[in-house]
C-alpha positions in Angstrom: -19.7 3.2 -40.7 -17.5 1.1 -38.4 -15.2 4.0 -37.5 -17.9 6.3 -36.1 -19.3 3.3 -34.2 -16.0 2.6 -32.6 -15.6 6.3 -31.6 -19.0 6.0 -29.9 -18.3 2.7 -28.2 -14.9 3.7 -26.7 -16.2 6.5 -24.4 -19.3 4.4 -23.7 -17.1 1.5 -22.5 -15.0 3.8 -20.3 -18.2 5.2 -18.8 -19.6 1.7 -18.2 -16.3 0.7 -16.5 -16.6 3.6 -14.1 -20.2 2.8 -13.3 -19.2 -0.8 -12.6 -16.0 -0.2 -10.6 -16.6 3.2 -9.1 -14.6 6.4 -9.6 -10.8 5.6 -9.5 -9.3 6.3 -6.1 -7.3 9.4 -5.6 -3.6 9.0 -5.3 -2.1 9.6 -1.9 -1.1 13.2 -1.2 1.7 13.5 1.3 1.5 17.3 1.5 -2.1 17.1 2.6 -1.1 14.3 5.0 1.4 16.7 6.6 -1.4 19.0 7.5 -3.5 16.2 8.8 -0.5 14.8 10.8 -0.4 17.9 13.0 -2.7 16.3 15.4 -0.8 13.0 15.4 2.5 14.7 16.0 1.2 16.0 19.4 2.0 12.5 20.6 4.0 10.7 17.9 6.3 13.7 17.2 7.7 14.0 20.7 10.6 11.7 21.6 9.8 9.4 24.5 6.2 10.6 24.8 4.2 8.1 26.9 0.7 6.7 26.7 -1.0 7.5 30.1 -2.6 4.2 30.8 -1.4 1.6 30.4 2.0 3.4 30.5 4.3 2.9 27.6 6.0 5.1 25.0 3.9 5.8 21.9 5.4 4.1 18.7 7.9 5.7 16.4 6.4 6.2 13.0 9.4 7.4 11.0 10.8 4.7 8.7 7.6 2.7 8.9 6.1 1.0 5.9 3.3 2.9 4.2 1.1 -0.1 3.4 1.3 -1.2 7.1 0.4 2.3 8.3 -2.8 2.2 6.2 -3.7 -1.2 7.6 -3.0 0.0 11.2 -5.2 3.0 10.8 -8.0 0.9 9.3 -7.6 -1.4 12.3 -8.3 1.4 14.7 -11.4 2.4 12.7 -12.8 -1.1 13.1 -12.5 -3.6 15.9 -9.1 -5.0 15.0 -7.2 -2.7 17.4 -8.4 -1.5 20.8 -7.0 1.9 21.9 -9.6 4.6 23.0 -7.7 7.6 21.7 -6.7 6.0 18.4 -10.2 4.6 17.9 -11.6 8.1 18.4 -9.0 9.6 16.0 -9.5 6.9 13.4 -13.3 7.2 13.4 -13.1 10.6 11.8 -10.7 9.7 9.0 -11.8 9.1 5.5 -10.1 6.5 3.3 -8.2 9.4 1.6 -7.1 10.8 4.9 -5.6 7.4 5.8 -3.7 7.3 2.5 -2.4 10.8 2.9 -1.3 10.4 6.5 0.4 7.1 5.7 2.2 8.7 2.8 3.4 11.6 4.9 4.9 9.5 7.7 6.4 6.9 5.3 7.9 9.8 3.3 9.9 11.2 6.2 12.8 8.8 5.5 13.6 5.1 5.3 14.3 3.1 8.4 17.9 3.5 9.5 20.2 0.6 9.0 23.2 -0.8 10.8 25.0 -4.0 11.9 22.8 -6.6 13.5 23.0 -6.2 17.3 23.1 -9.6 18.9 24.8 -9.0 22.2 24.0 -7.1 25.4 20.3 -6.6 25.9 19.5 -8.1 22.5 21.3 -11.4 23.2 18.4 -13.3 24.9 16.0 -12.5 22.2 18.2 -13.5 19.2 17.1 -17.1 19.0 13.5 -16.3 20.0 12.9 -14.0 17.1 13.8 -16.6 14.5 10.2 -17.3 13.7 9.4 -13.6 13.5 12.0 -13.0 10.8 10.0 -14.5 7.9 7.6 -11.5 8.1 9.7 -8.9 10.0 13.2 -9.6 8.6 16.3 -10.8 10.5 16.9 -7.4 12.1 13.3 -6.2 12.2 13.2 -4.5 8.7 10.3 -6.2 7.0 10.7 -7.5 3.4 7.0 -7.0 2.8 5.3 -3.6 2.9 2.2 -4.8 4.6 4.1 -6.0 7.7 5.6 -3.5 10.2 9.3 -2.7 10.6 10.1 -3.5 14.3 13.8 -2.5 14.4 14.4 0.5 16.7 10.9 0.5 18.1 10.4 1.2 21.8 10.7 -1.9 23.9 7.7 -1.2 26.1 5.5 -0.4 23.1 6.5 -3.7 21.5 5.8 -5.6 24.7 2.4 -3.9 24.9 1.5 -4.8 21.3 2.5 -8.5 21.7 0.4 -8.8 24.8 -2.5 -7.2 23.0 -2.4 -9.9 20.4 -2.4 -12.4 23.2 -5.5 -11.0 25.0 -7.5 -10.0 21.9 -6.9 -6.3 22.1 -5.5 -6.6 18.6 -6.9 -9.1 16.1 -4.7 -10.6 13.5 -4.9 -14.4 12.8 -1.2 -14.7 12.0 0.1 -12.7 15.0 -2.4 -14.2 17.4 -1.2 -17.7 16.5 2.4 -16.8 16.7 2.3 -15.2 20.2 -0.2 -17.4 22.0 2.5 -19.5 23.7 5.0 -16.7 24.5 5.8 -16.2 28.2 6.3 -12.8 29.7 10.0 -13.4 29.6 9.9 -14.3 25.9 8.0 -11.1 25.2 10.5 -9.1 27.1 13.5 -10.7 25.3 11.9 -10.4 21.8 11.1 -6.7 22.4 14.6 -6.0 23.7 16.1 -7.6 20.6 14.2 -5.4 18.2 14.5 -2.2 20.3 18.3 -2.5 20.2 18.5 -2.6 16.3 18.8 0.5 14.1 15.6 1.3 12.4 12.6 3.4 13.2 12.8 7.0 14.4 10.5 9.7 15.8 9.3 12.2 13.2 10.0 15.6 14.7 7.1 17.8 15.7 8.0 21.2 14.3 5.3 23.4 15.6 
C-alpha cells in the first residue's frame, strides 16, 4: 500500500509546489530578443547616435553584462531611472521581454580587452576611479554581473549618468552615495578614464 501512496503523493507535491511558488519562469530567448531589439537598434545600433536633449551619445550595449541590462530595463519601468523615451519603451515590456532583450545584447560578444590605458586623456582619472574599481573593475570590466561594464563607454554618456545619480534622475543607494561629492571636473576625468579603455562596443544595426 505504501508504493501506490508514494506515487500519488509525488505528483501532488509537485502540483502543490507550483501553486505555492507560481509557474517556473521561462528561460531567456536571445532569438526572440533579436526580434524585439529591432526597435532598440534604431538608436543603440548606430555608432555615435545622440540623444536629442540633453545631448549625449546613447550608450553602447555590446559587451554589457546581461544581469545589469535586466536591472537597467527594470529601472526604466519604475522610478529608478528617468528618461522619457526609455520610460515609454520600458512600460510596454513584459518580464520575459526584458530577459530576452538582455540575453540578445549580452550575446553579441564579450567586452573587448586590452592593456590598461593610464596616460593621455585617461591620466587625470586614474587615481579618481580607485573607489569605483571594487564594483566596476580596475579598467572598467565589472567582476560582478549585476554591475555595468564601463570600459569603452562614451564619455558624455558616462558624465550624464553620474550627474543623474547626483540629482536623483537615477536612484541607486550605492551610486548616489559614491558620487555625491564629485565635482564637475572629477566627473569629467572619471568618464574620460573609462572611455579610453577597451571594452564596450556598438551592436550593429543590420536592417
